[in-house]
N, CA, C and O atoms as CSV, one atom per row, in Angstrom:
chain,resi,resn,atom,element,x,y,z
A,1,MET,N,N,42.469,41.986,30.372
A,1,MET,CA,C,43.376,41.400,29.340
A,1,MET,C,C,43.652,39.652,30.051
A,1,MET,O,O,43.405,39.407,31.232
A,2,GLY,N,N,44.015,38.945,29.393
A,2,GLY,CA,C,44.267,37.662,29.949
A,2,GLY,C,C,45.175,37.073,29.214
A,2,GLY,O,O,45.968,37.704,28.515
A,3,GLN,N,N,45.133,35.521,29.323
A,3,GLN,CA,C,46.302,35.040,28.579
A,3,GLN,C,C,45.629,33.359,28.167
A,3,GLN,O,O,44.766,32.750,28.798
A,4,THR,N,N,46.242,32.983,27.113
A,4,THR,CA,C,45.897,31.626,26.870
A,4,THR,C,C,46.542,30.389,27.190
A,4,THR,O,O,47.756,30.541,27.326
A,5,TYR,N,N,46.178,29.323,27.341
A,5,TYR,CA,C,46.807,28.277,28.194
A,5,TYR,C,C,46.690,27.022,27.383
A,5,TYR,O,O,45.698,26.951,26.657
A,6,ALA,N,N,47.447,26.124,27.383
A,6,ALA,CA,C,47.238,24.728,26.826
A,6,ALA,C,C,47.605,23.940,27.897
A,6,ALA,O,O,48.706,24.222,28.371
A,7,VAL,N,N,47.034,23.081,28.388
A,7,VAL,CA,C,47.711,21.727,29.464
A,7,VAL,C,C,47.326,20.719,29.301
A,7,VAL,O,O,46.207,20.346,28.946
A,8,TYR,N,N,48.425,20.043,29.602
A,8,TYR,CA,C,48.698,18.794,29.137
A,8,TYR,C,C,48.852,17.842,31.139
A,8,TYR,O,O,49.749,18.149,31.924
A,9,LEU,N,N,47.998,17.015,31.387
A,9,LEU,CA,C,48.161,16.505,32.882
A,9,LEU,C,C,48.189,14.982,32.786
A,9,LEU,O,O,47.315,14.192,32.427
A,10,LYS,N,N,49.242,14.824,33.141
A,10,LYS,CA,C,49.470,13.067,33.245
A,10,LYS,C,C,49.585,12.824,34.457
A,10,LYS,O,O,50.481,13.244,35.189
A,11,VAL,N,N,48.320,11.844,34.877
A,11,VAL,CA,C,48.247,11.595,36.477
A,11,VAL,C,C,48.074,10.118,36.726
A,11,VAL,O,O,47.462,9.415,35.922
A,12,GLN,N,N,48.533,9.708,37.680
A,12,GLN,CA,C,48.193,8.275,38.025
A,12,GLN,C,C,48.622,8.376,39.368
A,12,GLN,O,O,49.671,8.683,39.936
A,13,PHE,N,N,47.085,7.897,39.818
A,13,PHE,CA,C,46.852,8.292,41.432
A,13,PHE,C,C,47.504,6.967,42.340
A,13,PHE,O,O,47.281,5.820,41.952
A,14,LYS,N,N,48.097,7.155,43.234
A,14,LYS,CA,C,48.778,6.513,44.073
A,14,LYS,C,C,47.447,6.386,45.529
A,14,LYS,O,O,47.172,5.416,46.234
A,15,ASP,N,N,46.941,7.631,45.527
A,15,ASP,CA,C,45.520,7.741,46.696
A,15,ASP,C,C,44.627,8.841,45.871
A,15,ASP,O,O,44.831,10.054,45.909
A,16,GLU,N,N,43.613,8.197,45.130
A,16,GLU,CA,C,42.551,9.185,44.394
A,16,GLU,C,C,41.874,10.022,45.614
A,16,GLU,O,O,41.889,11.252,45.650
A,17,GLU,N,N,41.220,9.115,46.709
A,17,GLU,CA,C,40.371,10.215,47.721
A,17,GLU,C,C,41.287,10.944,48.306
A,17,GLU,O,O,40.842,12.046,48.629
A,18,GLY,N,N,42.816,10.712,48.679
A,18,GLY,CA,C,43.683,11.635,49.338
A,18,GLY,C,C,43.488,12.872,48.159
A,18,GLY,O,O,42.911,13.926,48.428
A,19,ALA,N,N,44.038,12.581,46.875
A,19,ALA,CA,C,43.735,13.990,46.009
A,19,ALA,C,C,42.324,14.732,46.221
A,19,ALA,O,O,42.090,15.908,46.501
A,20,LYS,N,N,41.561,13.769,46.020
A,20,LYS,CA,C,40.182,14.557,46.022
A,20,LYS,C,C,39.932,15.326,47.401
A,20,LYS,O,O,39.662,16.515,47.230
A,21,LYS,N,N,39.957,15.009,48.393
A,21,LYS,CA,C,40.243,15.668,49.729
A,21,LYS,C,C,41.147,17.123,49.438
A,21,LYS,O,O,40.730,18.281,49.460
A,22,ALA,N,N,42.239,16.724,49.217
A,22,ALA,CA,C,43.287,17.725,49.092
A,22,ALA,C,C,42.902,18.948,48.145
A,22,ALA,O,O,43.375,20.071,48.322
A,23,LEU,N,N,42.023,18.644,47.144
A,23,LEU,CA,C,41.390,19.784,46.174
A,23,LEU,C,C,40.451,20.119,46.824
A,23,LEU,O,O,40.238,21.314,46.617
A,24,LYS,N,N,39.477,19.524,47.799
A,24,LYS,CA,C,38.533,20.058,47.976
A,24,LYS,C,C,38.593,20.881,49.144
A,24,LYS,O,O,37.589,21.535,49.429
A,25,ASP,N,N,39.665,20.957,49.902
A,25,ASP,CA,C,40.160,21.469,50.896
A,25,ASP,C,C,40.413,22.865,50.612
A,25,ASP,O,O,40.089,23.846,51.281
A,26,LYS,N,N,41.370,22.771,48.949
A,26,LYS,CA,C,41.771,23.913,48.385
A,26,LYS,C,C,40.446,24.945,48.274
A,26,LYS,O,O,40.223,26.009,48.853
A,27,LEU,N,N,39.710,24.234,47.347
A,27,LEU,CA,C,38.419,24.804,47.304
A,27,LEU,C,C,38.028,25.517,48.439
A,27,LEU,O,O,37.913,26.702,48.127
A,28,ASN,N,N,37.754,25.311,49.697
A,28,ASN,CA,C,37.122,25.543,50.844
A,28,ASN,C,C,37.976,26.839,51.134
A,28,ASN,O,O,37.485,27.714,51.847
A,29,ARG,N,N,39.031,26.961,50.688
A,29,ARG,CA,C,40.493,27.886,51.152
A,29,ARG,C,C,40.441,29.275,49.899
A,29,ARG,O,O,41.359,30.032,49.585
A,30,GLU,N,N,39.080,29.233,49.406
A,30,GLU,CA,C,39.205,30.307,47.887
A,30,GLU,C,C,39.047,31.324,48.724
A,30,GLU,O,O,40.213,31.717,48.731
A,31,ASN,N,N,38.369,32.192,49.578
A,31,ASN,CA,C,38.664,33.405,50.316
A,31,ASN,C,C,40.168,33.629,50.709
A,31,ASN,O,O,40.783,34.610,50.291
A,32,GLU,N,N,40.765,32.645,51.564
A,32,GLU,CA,C,41.768,33.272,52.094
A,32,GLU,C,C,43.378,33.108,50.870
A,32,GLU,O,O,44.509,33.563,51.042
A,33,ASP,N,N,42.900,32.402,49.869
A,33,ASP,CA,C,43.603,32.776,48.373
A,33,ASP,C,C,43.347,33.570,47.657
A,33,ASP,O,O,43.960,33.854,46.628
A,34,ASN,N,N,42.171,34.178,48.183
A,34,ASN,CA,C,41.868,35.404,47.292
A,34,ASN,C,C,41.686,35.153,45.454
A,34,ASN,O,O,42.121,35.949,44.621
A,35,VAL,N,N,40.998,33.956,45.155
A,35,VAL,CA,C,40.723,33.303,43.990
A,35,VAL,C,C,39.035,32.755,44.121
A,35,VAL,O,O,38.452,32.035,44.932
A,36,SER,N,N,38.626,33.469,42.933
A,36,SER,CA,C,36.827,32.422,42.611
A,36,SER,C,C,37.126,31.739,41.886
A,36,SER,O,O,37.725,32.033,40.851
A,37,TYR,N,N,36.693,30.328,42.330
A,37,TYR,CA,C,36.753,28.960,41.934
A,37,TYR,C,C,35.467,28.984,40.813
A,37,TYR,O,O,35.548,28.172,39.891
A,38,GLY,N,N,34.351,29.837,40.860
A,38,GLY,CA,C,32.951,29.669,40.403
A,38,GLY,C,C,32.665,28.571,40.541
A,38,GLY,O,O,32.591,28.056,39.425
A,39,VAL,N,N,32.321,27.468,41.766
A,39,VAL,CA,C,32.222,26.273,41.994
A,39,VAL,C,C,30.599,26.283,41.781
A,39,VAL,O,O,29.961,25.462,41.121
A,40,GLU,N,N,30.086,27.404,42.497
A,40,GLU,CA,C,28.320,27.099,42.285
A,40,GLU,C,C,27.893,27.313,41.015
A,40,GLU,O,O,26.859,26.765,40.634
A,41,ARG,N,N,28.620,28.137,40.176
A,41,ARG,CA,C,28.024,28.463,38.733
A,41,ARG,C,C,28.613,27.022,37.989
A,41,ARG,O,O,28.004,26.709,36.967
A,42,LEU,N,N,29.786,26.082,38.426
A,42,LEU,CA,C,30.220,24.894,37.576
A,42,LEU,C,C,29.347,24.041,38.041
A,42,LEU,O,O,29.233,23.042,37.331
A,43,GLN,N,N,28.777,24.065,38.848
A,43,GLN,CA,C,27.655,23.066,38.946
A,43,GLN,C,C,26.331,23.147,38.801
A,43,GLN,O,O,25.542,22.226,38.587
A,44,SER,N,N,26.108,24.346,38.935
A,44,SER,CA,C,24.536,24.225,38.209
A,44,SER,C,C,24.598,24.896,36.988
A,44,SER,O,O,23.433,24.876,36.591
A,45,GLN,N,N,25.391,25.576,36.025
A,45,GLN,CA,C,25.536,25.959,34.889
A,45,GLN,C,C,26.151,24.341,33.789
A,45,GLN,O,O,25.748,23.819,32.749
A,46,HIS,N,N,26.952,24.141,34.482
A,46,HIS,CA,C,27.857,23.491,33.760
A,46,HIS,C,C,27.907,21.638,34.022
A,46,HIS,O,O,28.318,20.749,33.276
A,47,GLY,N,N,27.252,21.576,35.509
A,47,GLY,CA,C,26.580,19.934,35.864
A,47,GLY,C,C,28.062,19.318,36.749
A,47,GLY,O,O,28.163,18.131,37.062
A,48,PHE,N,N,28.813,20.046,36.967
A,48,PHE,CA,C,30.009,19.338,37.724
A,48,PHE,C,C,29.704,18.759,38.925
A,48,PHE,O,O,28.916,19.113,39.802
A,49,ASP,N,N,30.510,17.728,38.834
A,49,ASP,CA,C,30.298,16.997,40.029
A,49,ASP,C,C,31.811,16.979,40.688
A,49,ASP,O,O,32.879,16.636,40.181
A,50,LEU,N,N,31.477,17.525,42.132
A,50,LEU,CA,C,32.822,17.108,42.764
A,50,LEU,C,C,33.201,16.346,43.163
A,50,LEU,O,O,34.356,16.483,43.567
A,51,ASP,N,N,32.611,15.159,43.328
A,51,ASP,CA,C,32.787,13.681,43.598
A,51,ASP,C,C,33.961,12.934,42.456
A,51,ASP,O,O,34.769,12.021,42.627
A,52,ASN,N,N,33.627,13.792,41.236
A,52,ASN,CA,C,34.211,12.725,40.034
A,52,ASN,C,C,35.454,13.960,40.043
A,52,ASN,O,O,35.321,15.183,40.090
A,53,ILE,N,N,36.882,12.992,39.970
A,53,ILE,CA,C,37.975,13.396,39.814
A,53,ILE,C,C,38.605,14.320,38.762
A,53,ILE,O,O,39.638,14.964,38.943
A,54,ILE,N,N,37.766,14.312,37.494
A,54,ILE,CA,C,38.208,14.927,36.664
A,54,ILE,C,C,37.218,16.164,36.759
A,54,ILE,O,O,37.572,17.275,36.364
A,55,ASP,N,N,36.172,15.966,37.209
A,55,ASP,CA,C,35.431,17.193,37.063
A,55,ASP,C,C,36.347,18.066,38.115
A,55,ASP,O,O,36.778,19.163,37.759
A,56,LEU,N,N,36.602,17.591,39.298
A,56,LEU,CA,C,37.347,18.571,40.102
A,56,LEU,C,C,38.790,19.027,39.871
A,56,LEU,O,O,39.274,20.134,40.103
A,57,MET,N,N,39.265,18.137,39.459
A,57,MET,CA,C,40.500,18.672,38.684
A,57,MET,C,C,40.287,19.980,37.625
A,57,MET,O,O,40.813,21.092,37.593
A,58,SER,N,N,39.423,19.421,36.904
A,58,SER,CA,C,39.027,20.723,35.903
A,58,SER,C,C,38.505,21.935,36.442
A,58,SER,O,O,38.195,22.794,35.617
A,59,VAL,N,N,38.307,22.243,37.921
A,59,VAL,CA,C,37.842,23.281,38.209
A,59,VAL,C,C,39.172,24.289,38.542
A,59,VAL,O,O,39.146,25.519,38.590
A,60,PHE,N,N,40.467,23.301,38.783
A,60,PHE,CA,C,41.626,24.178,38.924
A,60,PHE,C,C,42.400,24.430,37.469
A,60,PHE,O,O,42.877,25.499,37.087
A,61,PHE,N,N,42.395,23.217,36.795
A,61,PHE,CA,C,43.158,23.192,35.321
A,61,PHE,C,C,42.739,23.347,34.329
A,61,PHE,O,O,43.240,22.895,33.300
A,62,CYS,N,N,41.362,24.260,34.412
A,62,CYS,CA,C,40.918,24.885,33.089
A,62,CYS,C,C,40.160,25.810,32.945
A,62,CYS,O,O,39.958,26.421,33.994
A,63,GLY,N,N,39.517,26.274,31.868
A,63,GLY,CA,C,38.925,27.898,31.986
A,63,GLY,C,C,37.647,27.222,32.330
A,63,GLY,O,O,37.362,26.072,31.997
A,64,PHE,N,N,36.728,28.211,33.181
A,64,PHE,CA,C,35.517,28.208,33.672
A,64,PHE,C,C,34.273,27.685,32.702
A,64,PHE,O,O,33.625,28.240,31.815
A,65,GLY,N,N,34.246,26.372,33.279
A,65,GLY,CA,C,33.201,25.398,32.566
A,65,GLY,C,C,33.305,24.696,31.160
A,65,GLY,O,O,32.423,24.379,30.362
A,66,ASN,N,N,35.035,24.522,31.108
A,66,ASN,CA,C,35.648,23.521,30.511
A,66,ASN,C,C,36.169,22.377,31.426
A,66,ASN,O,O,36.557,22.517,32.585
A,67,ARG,N,N,36.103,20.975,30.564
A,67,ARG,CA,C,36.271,19.872,31.605
A,67,ARG,C,C,37.755,19.573,30.983
A,67,ARG,O,O,38.049,20.244,29.993
A,68,LEU,N,N,38.714,18.638,31.460
A,68,LEU,CA,C,39.640,18.392,31.158
A,68,LEU,C,C,39.345,16.943,29.921
A,68,LEU,O,O,38.426,16.149,30.120
A,69,ARG,N,N,40.070,16.850,28.979
A,69,ARG,CA,C,39.418,15.865,28.134
A,69,ARG,C,C,41.010,14.642,27.868
A,69,ARG,O,O,42.217,14.678,28.108
A,70,ARG,N,N,40.093,13.761,27.294
A,70,ARG,CA,C,41.420,12.447,26.995
A,70,ARG,C,C,40.951,12.472,25.442
A,70,ARG,O,O,39.816,12.387,24.972
A,71,GLU,N,N,42.390,12.639,24.714
A,71,GLU,CA,C,42.094,12.903,22.913
A,71,GLU,C,C,43.393,11.875,22.887
A,71,GLU,O,O,43.780,11.793,21.721
A,72,THR,N,N,43.897,11.369,23.442
A,72,THR,CA,C,45.246,10.477,23.088
A,72,THR,C,C,44.612,9.230,23.455
A,72,THR,O,O,43.575,9.026,24.087
A,73,PRO,N,N,45.601,8.290,22.834
A,73,PRO,CA,C,45.285,6.523,23.456
A,73,PRO,C,C,45.887,6.334,24.467
A,73,PRO,O,O,46.103,5.165,24.788
A,74,ASP,N,N,46.365,7.431,25.320
A,74,ASP,CA,C,46.989,7.109,26.386
A,74,ASP,C,C,46.174,7.389,27.522
A,74,ASP,O,O,46.284,8.517,28.002
A,75,PRO,N,N,45.444,6.654,28.003
A,75,PRO,CA,C,44.046,6.799,29.045
A,75,PRO,C,C,44.667,7.739,30.342
A,75,PRO,O,O,43.852,8.345,31.037
A,76,ASP,N,N,45.867,7.824,30.592
A,76,ASP,CA,C,46.145,8.738,32.063
A,76,ASP,C,C,46.344,10.432,31.205
A,76,ASP,O,O,46.337,11.361,32.013
A,77,LEU,N,N,46.471,10.752,30.059
A,77,LEU,CA,C,46.811,12.028,29.747
A,77,LEU,C,C,45.702,12.557,29.463
A,77,LEU,O,O,44.929,11.814,28.859
A,78,LEU,N,N,45.179,14.064,29.790
A,78,LEU,CA,C,44.139,14.732,30.088
A,78,LEU,C,C,44.671,15.999,29.479
A,78,LEU,O,O,45.852,16.327,29.599
A,79,THR,N,N,43.963,16.560,28.960
A,79,THR,CA,C,44.378,18.098,28.121
A,79,THR,C,C,43.349,19.053,28.060
A,79,THR,O,O,42.258,18.517,27.864
A,80,THR,N,N,43.306,20.256,28.155
A,80,THR,CA,C,42.430,21.388,27.668
A,80,THR,C,C,43.301,22.648,27.208
A,80,THR,O,O,44.525,22.779,27.247
A,81,ASP,N,N,42.613,23.272,26.894
A,81,ASP,CA,C,43.324,24.850,26.273
A,81,ASP,C,C,41.921,25.934,26.515
A,81,ASP,O,O,40.705,25.820,26.361
A,82,PHE,N,N,42.737,26.880,26.917
A,82,PHE,CA,C,41.711,28.355,27.236
A,82,PHE,C,C,42.045,29.368,27.596
A,82,PHE,O,O,43.227,29.459,27.927
A,83,ASP,N,N,41.207,30.532,27.692
A,83,ASP,CA,C,41.480,31.676,28.222
A,83,ASP,C,C,41.456,31.700,29.708
A,83,ASP,O,O,40.663,30.980,30.315
A,84,ALA,N,N,42.372,32.575,30.394
A,84,ALA,CA,C,42.068,33.028,31.654
A,84,ALA,C,C,43.077,33.838,32.062
A,84,ALA,O,O,44.185,33.864,31.526
A,85,CYS,N,N,42.680,34.622,33.158
A,85,CYS,CA,C,43.614,35.587,33.669
A,85,CYS,C,C,44.929,35.268,33.510
A,85,CYS,O,O,45.270,34.172,33.065
A,86,TYR,N,N,45.978,36.419,33.943
A,86,TYR,CA,C,47.497,35.654,33.964
A,86,TYR,C,C,47.791,34.785,35.360
A,86,TYR,O,O,48.571,33.834,35.396
A,87,ALA,N,N,46.990,35.304,36.560
A,87,ALA,CA,C,47.352,34.500,37.568
A,87,ALA,C,C,47.069,33.207,37.791
A,87,ALA,O,O,47.535,32.509,38.692
A,88,TRP,N,N,45.958,32.757,36.591
A,88,TRP,CA,C,45.711,31.423,36.651
A,88,TRP,C,C,46.926,30.187,36.476
A,88,TRP,O,O,46.712,28.990,36.670
A,89,GLU,N,N,47.877,30.622,36.176
A,89,GLU,CA,C,49.067,29.942,35.840
A,89,GLU,C,C,49.077,29.592,37.516
A,89,GLU,O,O,48.865,28.472,37.980
A,90,GLY,N,N,49.296,30.491,38.094
A,90,GLY,CA,C,49.864,30.042,39.538
A,90,GLY,C,C,48.698,28.944,40.499
A,90,GLY,O,O,48.988,28.196,41.433
A,91,VAL,N,N,47.550,29.154,39.963
A,91,VAL,CA,C,46.154,28.402,40.442
A,91,VAL,C,C,46.396,26.841,39.846
A,91,VAL,O,O,46.094,25.753,40.336
A,92,MET,N,N,46.945,27.127,38.817
A,92,MET,CA,C,47.117,25.590,38.252
A,92,MET,C,C,48.331,24.652,38.869
A,92,MET,O,O,48.290,23.426,38.968
A,93,GLN,N,N,49.469,25.554,39.276
A,93,GLN,CA,C,50.460,25.017,40.014
A,93,GLN,C,C,50.467,24.602,41.189
A,93,GLN,O,O,51.039,23.641,41.704
A,94,GLU,N,N,49.608,25.599,41.710
A,94,GLU,CA,C,49.472,25.196,43.409
A,94,GLU,C,C,48.473,24.198,43.545
A,94,GLU,O,O,48.394,23.625,44.631
A,95,ALA,N,N,47.547,23.834,42.451
A,95,ALA,CA,C,47.020,22.446,42.872
A,95,ALA,C,C,47.559,21.734,42.296
A,95,ALA,O,O,46.797,20.767,42.320
A,96,PHE,N,N,48.375,21.462,41.746
A,96,PHE,CA,C,49.052,20.357,41.068
A,96,PHE,C,C,50.114,20.005,42.175
A,96,PHE,O,O,50.422,18.814,42.206
A,97,ASN,N,N,50.799,20.924,43.195
A,97,ASN,CA,C,51.408,21.066,44.495
A,97,ASN,C,C,50.594,20.358,45.809
A,97,ASN,O,O,51.111,19.840,46.799
A,98,VAL,N,N,49.563,20.465,45.582
A,98,VAL,CA,C,48.430,19.662,46.618
A,98,VAL,C,C,48.286,18.579,46.450
A,98,VAL,O,O,48.084,17.858,47.427
A,99,MET,N,N,48.325,18.117,45.339
A,99,MET,CA,C,47.965,16.871,44.228
A,99,MET,C,C,48.944,15.895,45.094
A,99,MET,O,O,48.849,14.989,45.922
A,100,ALA,N,N,50.184,16.810,44.229
A,100,ALA,CA,C,51.413,15.412,44.618
A,100,ALA,C,C,51.526,14.531,45.325
A,100,ALA,O,O,51.842,13.398,44.962
A,101,PRO,N,N,51.273,14.902,46.561
A,101,PRO,CA,C,51.662,13.421,47.473
A,101,PRO,C,C,50.920,12.194,47.134
A,101,PRO,O,O,51.390,11.060,47.220
A,102,PHE,N,N,49.720,12.496,46.740
A,102,PHE,CA,C,48.808,11.417,46.049
A,102,PHE,C,C,48.881,10.928,44.970
A,102,PHE,O,O,48.195,9.942,44.701
A,103,LEU,N,N,49.775,11.513,44.018
A,103,LEU,CA,C,50.246,10.637,42.332
A,103,LEU,C,C,51.457,9.742,42.844
A,103,LEU,O,O,52.200,9.758,43.825
A,104,LYS,N,N,51.334,9.122,41.953
A,104,LYS,CA,C,52.366,8.258,41.517
A,104,LYS,C,C,53.787,9.149,41.063
A,104,LYS,O,O,53.607,10.288,40.630
A,105,ASP,N,N,54.985,8.692,41.152
A,105,ASP,CA,C,56.073,9.402,40.701
A,105,ASP,C,C,56.140,9.306,39.148
A,105,ASP,O,O,55.599,8.453,38.444
A,106,GLY,N,N,56.811,10.216,38.811
A,106,GLY,CA,C,56.508,10.346,37.026
A,106,GLY,C,C,55.202,11.392,36.777
A,106,GLY,O,O,55.494,12.336,36.043
A,107,SER,N,N,53.749,11.376,37.292
A,107,SER,CA,C,52.779,12.147,37.025
A,107,SER,C,C,53.525,13.715,36.724
A,107,SER,O,O,54.521,14.183,37.276
A,108,TYR,N,N,52.695,14.300,35.691
A,108,TYR,CA,C,53.174,15.587,35.401
A,108,TYR,C,C,52.325,16.529,35.046
A,108,TYR,O,O,51.239,16.048,34.722
A,109,ILE,N,N,52.387,17.815,34.968
A,109,ILE,CA,C,51.620,18.931,34.454
A,109,ILE,C,C,52.571,19.297,33.849
A,109,ILE,O,O,53.726,19.198,34.262
A,110,LYS,N,N,52.057,20.021,32.229
A,110,LYS,CA,C,52.777,20.836,31.545
A,110,LYS,C,C,51.846,21.913,31.109
A,110,LYS,O,O,50.821,21.577,30.515
A,111,ILE,N,N,52.097,23.216,31.346
A,111,ILE,CA,C,51.269,24.401,31.351
A,111,ILE,C,C,52.363,25.236,30.294
A,111,ILE,O,O,53.509,25.627,30.514
A,112,TYR,N,N,51.506,25.337,29.057
A,112,TYR,CA,C,52.362,26.138,27.949
A,112,TYR,C,C,51.494,27.654,27.852
A,112,TYR,O,O,50.845,27.930,26.843
A,113,PRO,N,N,51.563,28.404,28.813
A,113,PRO,CA,C,50.919,30.162,28.487
A,113,PRO,C,C,51.489,30.514,27.344
A,113,PRO,O,O,52.332,29.901,26.688
A,114,ASP,N,N,50.826,31.853,27.079
A,114,ASP,CA,C,51.198,32.687,25.385
A,114,ASP,C,C,52.575,32.381,25.565
A,114,ASP,O,O,52.728,31.843,24.468
A,115,SER,N,N,53.747,32.302,26.123
A,115,SER,CA,C,55.041,32.161,25.932
A,115,SER,C,C,56.162,31.263,27.067
A,115,SER,O,O,56.284,31.676,28.221
A,116,GLY,N,N,56.841,30.168,26.641
A,116,GLY,CA,C,57.150,29.703,27.283
A,116,GLY,C,C,56.653,28.061,27.868
A,116,GLY,O,O,56.011,27.347,27.097
A,117,LYS,N,N,56.944,27.653,29.012
A,117,LYS,CA,C,56.332,26.594,29.070
A,117,LYS,C,C,56.722,26.096,31.147
A,117,LYS,O,O,57.817,26.375,31.636
A,118,ASP,N,N,55.944,25.607,31.730
A,118,ASP,CA,C,56.186,25.247,33.017
A,118,ASP,C,C,55.712,23.803,32.558
A,118,ASP,O,O,54.909,23.366,31.733
A,119,VAL,N,N,56.794,23.154,33.695
A,119,VAL,CA,C,56.426,21.730,33.971
A,119,VAL,C,C,56.244,21.042,35.484
A,119,VAL,O,O,57.151,21.328,36.267
A,120,GLY,N,N,55.651,20.552,35.771
A,120,GLY,CA,C,55.551,20.015,37.040
A,120,GLY,C,C,55.616,18.629,37.211
A,120,GLY,O,O,54.947,17.939,36.442
A,121,VAL,N,N,56.399,18.006,38.208
A,121,VAL,CA,C,56.755,16.711,38.012
A,121,VAL,C,C,56.363,16.202,39.356
A,121,VAL,O,O,56.539,17.069,40.212
A,122,ALA,N,N,55.922,15.161,39.793
A,122,ALA,CA,C,55.765,14.508,41.329
A,122,ALA,C,C,56.703,13.633,41.582
A,122,ALA,O,O,56.861,12.672,40.829
A,123,MET,N,N,57.300,13.779,42.431
A,123,MET,CA,C,58.582,12.700,42.793
A,123,MET,C,C,58.784,12.790,44.190
A,123,MET,O,O,59.094,13.873,44.686
A,124,ASP,N,N,58.622,11.622,44.983
A,124,ASP,CA,C,58.504,11.472,46.435
A,124,ASP,C,C,57.634,12.269,47.114
A,124,ASP,O,O,57.973,12.960,48.075
A,125,GLY,N,N,56.482,12.211,46.649
A,125,GLY,CA,C,55.315,12.713,47.380
A,125,GLY,C,C,55.180,14.518,46.962
A,125,GLY,O,O,54.190,15.199,47.227
A,126,LYS,N,N,56.073,14.878,46.464
A,126,LYS,CA,C,56.461,16.569,46.232
A,126,LYS,C,C,56.511,16.898,44.846
A,126,LYS,O,O,56.936,16.027,44.088
A,127,SER,N,N,56.150,18.012,44.369
A,127,SER,CA,C,56.281,18.272,43.114
A,127,SER,C,C,57.520,19.397,42.827
A,127,SER,O,O,57.860,20.296,43.597
A,128,LYS,N,N,58.051,19.112,41.601
A,128,LYS,CA,C,59.392,19.713,41.433
A,128,LYS,C,C,58.783,20.659,39.851
A,128,LYS,O,O,58.108,20.191,38.933
A,129,TRP,N,N,59.206,21.781,39.971
A,129,TRP,CA,C,58.603,22.570,38.842
A,129,TRP,C,C,60.270,22.942,37.857
A,129,TRP,O,O,61.349,23.013,38.445
A,130,PHE,N,N,60.149,23.101,36.588
A,130,PHE,CA,C,60.925,23.155,35.847
A,130,PHE,C,C,60.173,24.189,34.364
A,130,PHE,O,O,59.292,23.866,33.568
A,131,TYR,N,N,60.979,25.479,34.484
A,131,TYR,CA,C,60.733,26.456,33.859
A,131,TYR,C,C,61.407,26.874,32.284
A,131,TYR,O,O,62.620,26.726,32.135
A,132,THR,N,N,60.674,27.327,31.287
A,132,THR,CA,C,61.317,27.738,30.018
A,132,THR,C,C,60.934,29.065,29.347
A,132,THR,O,O,59.831,29.523,29.642
A,133,ASP,N,N,61.610,29.653,28.590
A,133,ASP,CA,C,61.266,30.890,28.406
A,133,ASP,C,C,61.251,30.439,26.695
A,133,ASP,O,O,61.865,29.597,26.039
A,134,GLY,N,N,60.330,31.356,26.413
A,134,GLY,CA,C,60.374,31.227,24.753
A,134,GLY,C,C,59.645,30.109,23.965
A,134,GLY,O,O,58.922,29.372,24.637
A,135,PRO,N,N,59.737,29.875,22.597
A,135,PRO,CA,C,58.673,29.042,22.128
A,135,PRO,C,C,59.391,27.888,22.704
A,135,PRO,O,O,60.584,27.927,23.005
A,136,THR,N,N,58.424,26.588,22.886
A,136,THR,CA,C,59.106,25.206,23.122
A,136,THR,C,C,58.307,24.395,22.654
A,136,THR,O,O,57.173,24.674,22.263
A,137,SER,N,N,58.900,23.143,22.647
A,137,SER,CA,C,57.696,22.063,21.743
A,137,SER,C,C,57.295,20.759,22.870
A,137,SER,O,O,57.933,20.727,23.922
A,138,LEU,N,N,56.525,19.996,22.686
A,138,LEU,CA,C,56.223,19.060,23.485
A,138,LEU,C,C,57.331,18.076,23.617
A,138,LEU,O,O,57.205,17.100,24.357
């Protein structure tokens, strides 16, 4: 059994290379984090390039094999929707946390699980989280 997620990620980098390094370091800790990101499969079957920031972020913020996409006129807004285990919400939150020091203030992620909403905002090099229960709107 799993959960569905809709994700809206608006990021502006103050240090894109720093964000890449932080996310790659997180990938290297998958055993100690007790999570499998399936990187080898993503690279071989789906052509993910971990030097491409969109592909790298997609490992954390999408279901296996999905990529973040731009569907709005806002070039900084990326979206996705997918099914994953309940614990994937925490994976996304942790990934945003490690990226936060490298993002401009006001960058955010909105995670819509089956119910409620989690919003993370980058401020002063850290992420601040806000949660709601029940039905929500953008």
